[in-house]
C-alpha positions in Angstrom: 91.2 119.9 91.2 94.3 119.0 89.3 95.0 115.7 87.5 97.5 114.8 90.1 95.0 114.9 92.9 92.6 112.8 90.9 95.4 110.1 91.0 95.1 110.2 94.8 91.3 109.9 94.7 91.3 106.7 92.6 93.0 104.7 95.2 91.4 103.4 98.4 92.9 105.8 100.9 91.1 107.4 103.8 91.0 111.2 103.9 93.8 111.5 106.5 96.2 109.5 104.3 95.2 111.5 101.2 96.0 114.7 103.2 99.5 113.2 104.0 100.0 112.3 100.3 98.9 115.7 99.2 101.3 117.4 101.5 104.1 115.1 100.4 103.3 115.9 96.8 103.0 119.7 97.3 106.4 119.8 99.2 108.1 117.5 96.6 106.9 119.8 93.8 108.1 122.9 95.6 111.5 121.3 96.3 111.9 120.6 92.5 110.8 124.2 91.6 113.2 125.7 94.0 116.0 123.5 92.8 115.7 124.9 89.3 115.8 121.5 87.6 114.5 121.6 84.1 112.1 118.8 84.7 110.0 121.2 86.8 109.4 123.5 83.8 107.4 123.2 80.7 107.2 120.9 78.7 108.2 118.4 81.4 106.2 119.7 84.3 103.1 117.6 83.8 105.0 114.4 83.4 107.2 115.2 86.4 104.1 116.0 88.5 102.5 112.7 87.4 105.6 110.7 88.2 105.7 112.3 91.7 102.1 111.4 92.3 102.4 107.9 91.1 105.5 107.3 93.3 103.8 108.7 96.4 100.7 106.5 95.8 102.9 103.4 95.4 104.7 104.1 98.6 101.5 104.9 100.5 100.0 101.6 99.2 103.0 99.8 100.7 102.3 101.4 104.0 104.5 104.5 104.1 102.9 107.4 106.0 105.8 109.7 106.8 105.5 112.9 104.7 109.2 113.5 104.6 110.0 110.0 103.3 107.2 110.1 100.8 108.5 113.5 99.5 112.2 112.6 99.5 111.7 109.2 97.8 109.5 110.7 95.1 112.0 113.6 94.4 114.9 111.2 94.3 113.1 109.0 91.8 112.4 111.8 89.3 115.9 113.3 89.7 117.4 109.9 89.1 115.3 109.5 86.0 116.4 112.9 84.8 120.0 111.8 85.1 119.4 108.7 83.0 121.0 105.3 83.4 124.3 105.1 85.2 127.0 103.4 83.3 129.9 101.7 84.9 133.5 102.8 84.2 135.1 100.7 81.5 137.1 97.8 82.8 140.4 96.6 81.5 138.7 93.8 79.7 136.4 96.2 77.8 139.3 98.2 76.6 140.8 95.3 74.7 
């Protein structure tokens, strides 16, 4: 069993919920692989997989049970993190 699935086992979820979380994780990872994003390749793959798993666990702890929402939210989180912080366009005051 991979490290990611051990994250799911440490939390108090019944087997049906763990199955939903596992499916959400697997489909999220496949979505990232197909996208060609560099965070899905070495040396970032393990950290990306862990971030997906942690996000899915956090959402499941808050009551989310929809596989698609779990997947999409986790993917969005890691892609947003890859892009880095967003900066606002300079204002007229900042140019002075």
